[in-house]
C-alpha positions in Angstrom: 25.6 26.5 -47.4 27.5 28.8 -49.7 30.0 31.4 -49.0 27.8 34.0 -49.9 24.5 32.5 -48.1 26.4 32.7 -44.5 27.1 36.3 -45.3 23.5 36.7 -45.9 22.5 35.0 -42.2 25.0 37.1 -41.0 23.7 40.7 -42.2 20.3 39.4 -41.7 21.1 38.5 -37.6 23.7 41.6 -37.8 20.2 44.0 -38.9 18.2 42.5 -35.7 20.4 43.5 -33.2 19.8 46.9 -34.2 16.3 47.0 -34.8 15.8 48.6 -31.6 18.9 49.9 -30.3 19.9 52.1 -33.4 17.4 52.0 -36.0 19.2 53.8 -38.3 21.9 51.3 -38.5 19.3 48.9 -38.8 17.8 50.1 -41.9 21.4 50.3 -43.7 22.1 46.6 -42.6 18.6 45.3 -43.4 19.0 46.7 -47.1 22.8 44.9 -47.3 21.0 42.0 -45.9 18.6 41.7 -49.0 20.9 42.7 -51.6 23.2 39.8 -50.5 20.0 37.3 -50.2 19.5 38.1 -53.8 22.8 37.8 -54.8 22.9 34.7 -52.9 20.2 33.4 -55.1 21.8 34.8 -58.6 24.8 33.0 -57.4 23.0 29.8 -57.1 20.8 30.0 -60.3 23.9 30.9 -62.2 22.1 34.4 -63.1 24.4 37.3 -64.2 23.6 40.9 -63.1 25.2 43.6 -61.5 26.0 43.7 -57.8 23.2 46.0 -56.4 19.8 45.4 -55.1 17.6 47.5 -57.8 19.7 45.1 -60.9 19.3 42.0 -58.7 15.9 42.3 -57.8 15.0 43.3 -61.8 16.5 40.3 -63.1 15.6 37.9 -60.6 11.8 39.2 -60.8 12.1 39.0 -64.4 12.9 35.3 -64.4 10.3 34.5 -61.6 12.6 33.3 -59.2 11.9 35.7 -56.7 7.4 36.0 -56.2 5.5 38.7 -56.3 5.2 38.9 -52.4 9.0 39.2 -51.5 9.3 41.7 -54.7 7.2 43.6 -52.4 8.8 42.9 -49.3 12.5 44.1 -50.8 11.2 46.9 -52.7 9.9 47.7 -48.5 13.3 47.3 -47.3 14.5 49.3 -50.3 12.9 52.1 -49.4 13.3 52.3 -46.3 16.9 52.2 -46.6 16.8 54.9 -48.9 15.2 56.8 -46.1 17.7 55.5 -43.6 20.4 57.1 -45.9 18.4 60.4 -46.1 18.1 60.5 -42.7 21.9 59.7 -41.7 22.8 62.8 -44.2 21.6 65.5 -41.8 17.8 66.1 -42.3 17.1 66.1 -38.6 14.7 63.7 -38.6 14.8 60.7 -35.3 13.8 57.4 -36.7 12.4 55.1 -33.6 12.4 51.5 -33.5 8.4 52.2 -34.4 9.2 53.8 -37.7 10.9 51.0 -39.1 8.9 48.4 -37.8 7.6 47.8 -41.5 11.1 47.3 -42.9 11.6 44.4 -40.1 8.8 42.9 -40.8 9.6 42.6 -44.7 12.8 41.7 -43.6 12.0 38.9 -41.9 9.4 37.8 -44.6 12.6 38.2 -47.3 14.4 35.6 -44.8 11.8 33.1 -44.2 11.1 32.9 -48.4 14.9 32.6 -48.6 15.2 30.0 -46.1 12.7 27.8 -47.7 14.3 28.5 -51.1 18.0 27.9 -50.3 16.9 24.6 -49.2 15.0 23.4 -52.4 17.8 24.8 -53.9 20.4 22.6 -51.9 18.0 19.3 -52.3 17.8 19.9 -55.6 21.7 20.2 -56.0 21.8 16.9 -53.9 19.6 14.8 -55.7 21.3 15.8 -59.0 24.7 14.0 -57.5 22.3 11.0 -56.1 21.0 10.4 -59.4 25.0 10.6 -60.6 25.9 7.7 -58.2 26.3 4.5 -60.2 24.5 1.5 -59.0 26.1 -1.5 -58.8 25.3 -5.1 -57.0 28.4 -4.0 -54.6 27.6 -1.0 -53.4 25.7 0.4 -51.1 24.5 3.6 -51.1 23.8 5.4 -47.5 22.1 8.5 -46.7 24.4 10.8 -44.8 23.8 13.6 -42.8 25.3 16.6 -40.9 22.7 16.2 -37.8 24.7 15.3 -34.7 22.0 13.0 -33.6 21.9 11.1 -36.5 25.6 11.5 -37.8 26.7 9.7 -34.8 24.7 6.3 -35.7 26.2 6.6 -39.3 30.0 6.7 -37.5 29.6 4.1 -34.7 27.1 1.5 -36.1 30.1 0.4 -38.0 28.6 0.2 -41.3 31.4 0.0 -43.6 33.0 -2.6 -41.6 29.7 -4.6 -41.6 28.9 -4.0 -45.2 32.6 -5.2 -45.9 32.2 -8.5 -45.1 29.3 -8.6 -47.6 31.9 -7.5 -50.1 29.9 -4.3 -50.4 31.7 -0.5 -50.9 29.8 1.7 -48.9 29.1 5.2 -50.6 27.8 8.1 -48.3 25.6 10.4 -50.1 24.8 14.0 -48.1 21.2 14.5 -48.3 18.5 16.7 -46.4 16.8 15.6 -43.5 13.4 15.1 -45.8 10.4 12.7 -46.1 12.3 12.7 -49.7 14.8 10.1 -48.0 12.5 7.1 -47.8 11.2 7.8 -51.3 14.5 7.5 -52.2 15.0 4.3 -50.2 11.6 3.1 -52.5 13.2 3.8 -55.9 16.5 2.3 -55.0 18.3 5.6 -55.3 19.2 4.9 -51.4 19.7 1.5 -50.3 19.6 2.7 -46.3 18.9 5.4 -44.4 17.9 6.7 -41.1 14.8 8.9 -40.8 12.2 9.8 -38.6 9.9 6.7 -37.2 6.6 8.5 -37.5 7.2 9.9 -40.7 8.2 6.5 -42.1 5.3 5.0 -41.0 2.9 7.5 -42.3 4.4 7.1 -45.7 4.2 3.1 -45.3 -0.1 3.3 -44.8 -0.5 6.3 -47.5 1.9 5.6 -50.6 1.9 2.2 -52.2 5.4 2.6 -53.4 6.8 2.7 -50.0 4.8 0.2 -48.2 5.8 -2.5 -51.5 9.8 -1.2 -51.2 11.1 -0.1 -47.6 11.4 -2.0 -45.2 11.8 -0.7 -41.5 14.9 -2.4 -40.2 14.7 -1.0 -36.4 14.5 1.6 -34.0 18.1 3.4 -33.6 17.3 5.6 -30.9 15.6 8.8 -30.2 17.0 12.7 -30.5 17.7 13.9 -27.1 16.0 10.7 -25.5 12.8 12.2 -26.4 13.6 15.0 -24.3 14.0 17.8 -27.5 11.2 19.9 -26.7 11.1 23.3 -24.9 9.8 26.5 -25.4 12.6 29.9 -24.6 11.3 32.9 -23.3 13.2 36.2 -22.7 13.0 37.0 -18.5 12.6 40.7 -19.9 9.5 39.6 -21.7 5.9 39.4 -21.3 5.8 36.1 -20.0 9.3 36.7 -17.7 7.7 35.8 -14.6 5.0 33.1 -15.8 5.2 29.6 -14.5 4.6 26.4 -16.7 1.6 25.9 -15.0 0.2 29.2 -15.2 1.0 29.5 -18.7 -0.5 26.2 -19.7 -3.6 27.4 -18.0 -3.9 30.6 -19.9 -1.9 30.7 -23.1 -4.1 33.4 -24.8 -1.8 36.3 -26.4 1.5 33.9 -27.0 3.3 34.2 -30.2 5.6 31.2 -31.1 8.6 31.6 -33.5 9.0 28.0 -34.7 9.9 26.9 -38.5 6.4 26.0 -39.7 7.6 23.2 -42.2 9.4 21.5 -39.0 9.2 18.4 -36.9 9.6 21.1 -34.9 6.1 22.4 -34.9 4.6 18.9 -34.9 5.9 19.0 -31.3 4.2 21.9 -30.7 1.2 20.5 -31.3 2.0 17.4 -29.6 3.0 19.3 -26.4 -0.3 21.3 -26.6 -2.3 18.2 -27.2 -4.0 20.3 -30.0 -3.8 21.4 -34.2 -3.3 24.6 -35.7 -6.5 25.3 -35.2 -7.0 24.6 -31.6 -4.0 26.9 -31.4 -5.8 29.6 -32.5 -9.0 28.8 -30.4 -6.2 28.9 -27.5 -5.0 32.8 -28.7 -1.9 31.5 -29.4 -0.1 32.6 -33.2 2.5 31.2 -34.8 5.1 33.0 -36.4 7.1 31.2 -39.1 10.6 31.9 -38.8 14.1 31.1 -40.3 15.2 27.8 -39.5 19.1 29.3 -38.7 17.6 32.3 -36.3 19.3 32.2 -33.1 18.5 34.4 -30.0 18.1 37.4 -32.5 14.9 36.8 -33.1 14.1 38.5 -29.3 15.7 41.3 -31.0 12.5 40.9 -33.3 10.0 40.6 -30.1 11.0 40.3 -26.9 7.7 39.0 -25.9 7.9 36.3 -28.5 8.5 32.6 -27.6 10.7 30.3 -29.2 10.7 26.9 -30.4 14.4 25.9 -31.8 16.8 23.5 -32.2 19.2 22.0 -29.6 21.6 24.8 -30.7 19.7 27.6 -29.9 19.1 25.7 -26.6 22.6 25.6 -25.6 22.6 28.9 -26.4 20.2 30.4 -24.3 21.7 28.4 -21.4 24.9 30.4 -21.5 22.7 33.5 -20.9 20.7 34.7 -17.5 18.5 36.3 -19.8 16.4 33.4 -21.0 14.7 30.6 -19.4 12.8 27.4 -20.7 9.0 28.2 -19.9 8.1 24.9 -21.1 10.1 21.6 -21.9 9.3 17.9 -21.9 9.9 17.5 -18.2 6.8 19.8 -17.0 4.4 18.7 -19.8 1.8 16.0 -18.7 2.8 12.2 -19.3 0.5 11.9 -22.4 2.1 15.1 -23.8 5.5 13.8 -22.8 4.4 9.9 -24.3 3.9 11.3 -27.9 7.0 13.7 -27.8 9.0 10.7 -27.2 7.3 9.0 -30.1 7.9 11.6 -32.2 11.7 11.9 -31.7 12.1 7.9 -32.5 14.3 7.5 -35.4 14.4 4.2 -37.3 16.8 2.4 -40.0 15.0 2.0 -43.3 16.1 -0.3 -46.2 15.3 -1.3 -49.5 13.9 -5.1 -49.9 15.9 -6.0 -52.7 19.0 -4.6 -51.0 18.2 -6.7 -48.5 17.5 -10.0 -50.4 20.9 -9.0 -51.9 22.8 -8.9 -48.8 21.4 -12.6 -47.7 21.2 -11.1 -44.0 18.3 -11.3 -42.0 16.7 -7.6 -40.8 16.7 -8.0 -37.2 20.5 -9.6 -37.3 21.8 -6.5 -39.2 19.9 -4.3 -37.0 21.1 -5.9 -33.5 25.1 -6.1 -34.9 25.0 -2.0 -35.9 23.5 -1.6 -32.6 25.7 -3.7 -30.7 28.3 -1.8 -32.6 27.3 1.8 -31.3 26.7 1.2 -27.8 30.1 -0.6 -27.8 31.5 2.5 -28.6 30.5 4.4 -25.3 33.0 1.7 -23.4 36.0 2.2 -26.0 37.4 5.8 -25.2 39.8 6.2 -28.0 36.5 5.5 -30.3 34.3 7.8 -28.5 36.4 10.8 -28.7 37.5 9.9 -32.1 34.0 10.2 -33.4 33.3 13.3 -31.0 35.9 15.6 -33.1 34.6 14.0 -36.1 31.2 15.7 -35.2 32.8 18.6 -34.0 34.4 19.4 -37.8 31.7 18.1 -40.0 28.5 18.3 -38.5 25.8 21.4 -38.5 25.9 24.4 -36.3 25.9 28.0 -36.5 28.4 30.1 -37.9 29.3 32.2 -34.8 29.6 28.6 -32.5 33.4 28.2 -32.2 35.5 24.9 -31.3 34.5 25.0 -27.5 30.7 25.6 -28.1 30.6 23.2 -30.9 32.5 20.3 -28.7 30.2 21.2 -25.5 27.3 20.8 -27.9 28.1 17.4 -29.3 29.2 15.8 -25.5 25.1 17.6 -24.5 23.9 16.0 -27.8 25.2 12.4 -27.6 24.8 11.9 -23.6 21.0 13.3 -23.6 19.8 11.1 -27.2 22.1 8.2 -26.6 24.1 8.6 -22.8 27.5 8.1 -24.1 29.9 9.6 -22.5 29.4 12.4 -20.0 26.6 15.2 -19.2 27.4 18.8 -19.4 
C-alpha cells in the first residue's frame, strides 16, 4: 500500500461517516477523497500533474488511465463538491442526506474501481519483482503472503530449516492471493506456494500446463477451520429483528455487500446453495464494494447485509450495534460442508523442483506439518510467530496493536487450534 493509498481510504471512510449526519461536510470530504484517489493513481503510474481534481482527471483520462464511467463518477463528485461549497458560503440552502445520494453512489463507484486498479497495479509490480529473482538449482522461491492464515503456515512449518537440509536457500516473494500463484508455479517462476484447494483443482482440470507442471503436495488446513462465513447486519436496520430461519425462508429484498471478485462472493453462493442468477430469483441483490471497506458501509445503507474478512467480523463483535444474521453454524449440513471444502488450502510445488529436491511429496508434507503443529506446544516459538504476524500481516489502518494481536490469536485458534480462544 502506498502512503497516498492509505490517505485515500481514510478520506473515503471519513466521507461515509458524514453522509447522513452532516451532508455538507460529506460533500467536501468526498471531493478530497476523489482527489486523493486520482493522485495515488498518478503517483503509481508516474504521471505528472498538478495535484488538483480537475488537472488530475484531465491528464489521467487523456492517457486512458481512468475509464469513461469513472470519469463521469468523478465529475458527479466534483459538481456536488462545488454545490456544497456554494451552500456553505451562505446561500441558505439546506442540504439533506437524500440530496447527496447521487454523490454517495458516485463515490462508491470510484472506490470500487480504485480498489481493483490498485490491486492490479500491486500485482503487476509483484510480477516484475518475481521475474527479477534469478533462479538457480540451489534456490527455492516460496510465495509469501500478508494473510494471517497463510503467513502463519509459512512461519511455522520450518521451510527455511527443511530446505537448508537440502542445501537450498529460501527466497520469499511477496505476491497477491490469486490464481496467478498456481500459474507462476507451473511456469517455474515460483517453486512452492500455498493456495485455495478448490481453485487449484479447477486449474488442474482446465489448464494443460498447470496439470503437467503443478503437484499438490497436501492439504495444510482450513481458513478459520471452515467456519469463515458470516452475514453481518445492523440491529437498527431492516433485518435487525429477523432470525436466521426467517431470513433464509424469505430473503427477498436483501442487499448483500461483498467484494464480488473474491472468494467471499463464492461463499455467499455456497451458503445459499445457488448461483448469481438464483440469487436474483430470490430477490437478493449483490452490492460490489471495496475489499477494504469496514463497518463504514453501514453509513451507506443501514439495511445492507455485509460479507467481509475476519477484520470486519472482529470489529463488529466489539459493538452491540451489529450481529451475525447468518454464519456457518446455522446453515444446513450440506451448506456447511460446501463452505468447509471451499476454505481448504493446499501446498503446491513445481514438478521439476520436486525432482531436484529428491524428496517424496508425502514425506515433505508430513515433515512440514509436524513442525507446524509442534509450534502449539512450544510457547516461545508460538509467541514469536504471533508477534511476527502482529507486525507484518495485513490489517485495516484503524486497527491498533491490541486489536491486531487479538485478531491474530483468534484466527490462529479458529484455523489451527493453536493458542487459546479469545
